Structures are given as structure tokens and as C-alpha cells.
N, C-alpha and C positions, 0 to 999 in steps of 0.2 A: 505494499499500500504506500503510496506517496502523497506525501501532503506537501500543497504548493500555497504561496501565499496568495489571496486575494486582493491584496490592498496596493497595487499597481499604481494608482490614481494619487495615493498618499506619497509614495516616492517619486513621482514626477513633480509633486508639490514642493516637497523638502529640496529636491534637485534645483527647482527653479528659484527658490528662496535663497539657496546658497550661491548659487550663480549670481543672484541679483546682490548679495551681501558683499560677494568676491569684487564685483563690478563697483560698487560702491566705496569699497575699502581702497581699491586701485585708484580710483579718482581723486579720493580724498589724499593718497601718497604723490599723486601728482602734483596736485595743486599745494600742498606743503611743502614740496621741493621747489617748485616754482617761486612760491613766496619767501623761502630761505634765500634763493639766490637773489631774488631782490633786494632784501634787505643787506645781504653781504655786498652788493653793489653799491648800495646807499652808503653804507659804512664807509667803504672804500674811498667814494668820492669826498665824503665828509672829511675823512683823516687826511687826505691828500690835498686838502684846498688850503 
């Protein structure tokens, strides 16, 4: 006797949710990196004047 899971829809929903979370975290990482670079540039300009 083989028992199979019948909750394939729940697996898809959690996969979509995880994918969305990973996308949001990736975007936040990119935005944070860009903001850090802007701050570094401003500090460099400010200290060289």
C-alpha cells in the first residue's frame, strides 16, 4: 500500500511564498548596497573638500 500526500496545492503556495520572500530580500540587499555606495561617495567628496 502506497500513501501519497494530497496537499500539492499547499506545497505550491509555500514555494510561491518562499520565492516572493527571496525576491524581496534580494531587492532589499541591492537597495542597501546602492545606498551604502552613495554614502561612501558623499563621505569621500566631503572629506576631500
